[in-house]
C-alpha positions in Angstrom: 49.5 31.5 66.1 46.4 31.6 64.0 44.1 31.7 67.0 46.2 34.6 68.4 45.8 36.4 65.1 42.0 36.1 65.2 41.9 37.0 68.9 43.9 40.2 68.2 41.5 41.2 65.4 38.5 40.5 67.5 39.9 42.6 70.3 40.6 45.5 67.9 37.0 45.5 66.7 35.7 45.3 70.2 37.7 48.4 71.1 36.2 50.3 68.1 38.8 49.7 65.4 36.1 48.5 63.0 37.1 50.3 59.8 40.8 49.4 59.8 40.3 45.8 61.0 36.9 44.5 59.9 36.5 45.9 56.5 39.9 44.6 55.2 38.8 41.2 56.5 35.6 41.5 54.6 37.5 42.5 51.4 39.8 39.5 51.8 36.8 37.2 52.2 35.2 38.7 49.1 38.4 38.1 47.1 38.5 34.5 48.3 34.9 33.8 47.2 35.6 35.7 43.9 38.6 33.5 43.2 36.6 30.3 43.7 33.9 31.6 41.4 36.3 32.5 38.6 35.1 29.6 36.5 31.5 30.9 36.8 31.6 34.5 35.5 27.9 35.2 35.9 27.7 33.9 39.4 30.9 35.8 40.2 29.5 39.0 38.8 26.2 38.5 40.8 28.3 37.9 44.0 30.4 41.1 43.3 27.2 43.1 42.9 25.5 41.6 46.0 28.5 41.7 48.4 29.6 45.3 48.1 32.1 45.9 50.8 32.7 49.5 49.6 28.9 50.2 50.0 29.0 48.7 53.5 32.1 50.9 54.4 30.3 54.0 53.1 27.3 53.2 55.1 29.5 52.6 58.2 31.2 55.9 57.7 28.0 57.8 57.4 26.5 56.0 60.4 23.7 54.5 58.4 24.8 50.9 58.5 22.1 48.9 60.3 22.3 45.7 62.2 19.9 44.2 59.6 22.2 45.3 56.7 25.1 43.4 58.4 22.9 40.4 59.2 21.7 40.2 55.6 25.2 40.3 54.2 26.5 37.6 56.6 23.6 35.3 55.7 24.2 35.9 52.0 27.9 35.2 52.2 27.3 32.1 54.4 24.8 30.7 51.8 27.3 31.4 49.0 30.0 29.5 50.9 27.6 26.7 51.4 26.9 26.5 47.6 30.6 26.1 47.0 31.0 23.1 49.2 31.6 19.5 48.1 28.6 17.2 48.9 30.7 15.6 51.7 31.0 19.0 53.5 27.5 20.3 53.0 25.9 19.0 56.2 28.7 20.6 58.4 28.6 23.9 56.6 24.8 23.9 56.5 24.9 23.8 60.3 27.2 26.8 60.4 24.9 28.6 58.0 22.0 28.0 60.4 24.0 29.4 63.2 24.9 32.5 61.2 21.2 32.9 60.2 20.1 32.6 63.9 22.7 35.2 65.0 21.9 37.5 62.1 18.2 37.6 63.0 18.4 37.5 66.8 16.6 40.6 68.0 18.4 40.5 71.4 21.9 41.0 69.9 22.8 44.7 69.6 24.9 46.2 66.9 27.8 46.6 69.4 27.6 42.9 70.2 27.2 41.8 66.6 29.9 43.7 64.9 32.8 42.0 66.7 31.2 38.6 66.0 31.9 39.4 62.3 35.6 38.6 62.9 34.5 35.2 64.0 32.2 34.9 61.0 35.1 35.8 58.6 37.4 33.3 60.3 34.8 30.5 60.0 33.9 31.4 56.4 37.6 31.4 55.6 38.0 27.9 57.1 35.1 26.6 55.0 36.6 28.2 51.9 39.9 26.5 52.6 38.2 23.2 52.7 36.8 24.0 49.2 40.3 24.7 48.0 41.7 21.5 49.5 39.0 19.4 47.8 39.8 21.2 44.5 43.5 20.5 44.9 42.7 16.8 45.7 40.6 16.6 42.6 43.2 18.1 40.4 45.9 15.7 41.7 43.7 12.7 41.0 42.8 13.8 37.5 46.3 14.5 36.3 
């Protein structure tokens, strides 16, 4: 069911439904990271300032959102997700970050090819964030 969900979202974006599909996903991703950063108010505030989905949406609506803008944001969010990981998960997530970085800077990937891949990026980022939550839940069970 989860795979079908992500496949439907991907297809929607491929067929041009970027605003109603991709931007809510990015907002959800932002909220997830913010929740995990709730114990670090300065870092959370910096993340909120740096990952401004409303600014991205405004740029999208005006037609001024560049491939470089999107690539920079994906790398920033991926690196933030990496910094949230437990040491045991860092190597795996670092490999994912490298893949994100490569795709974000690949000159051969057009905007129309890259934008649908953002659905996959959000899915993978969400999976990595879930592993952070699981580790935190495990820690809380062992400490109480």
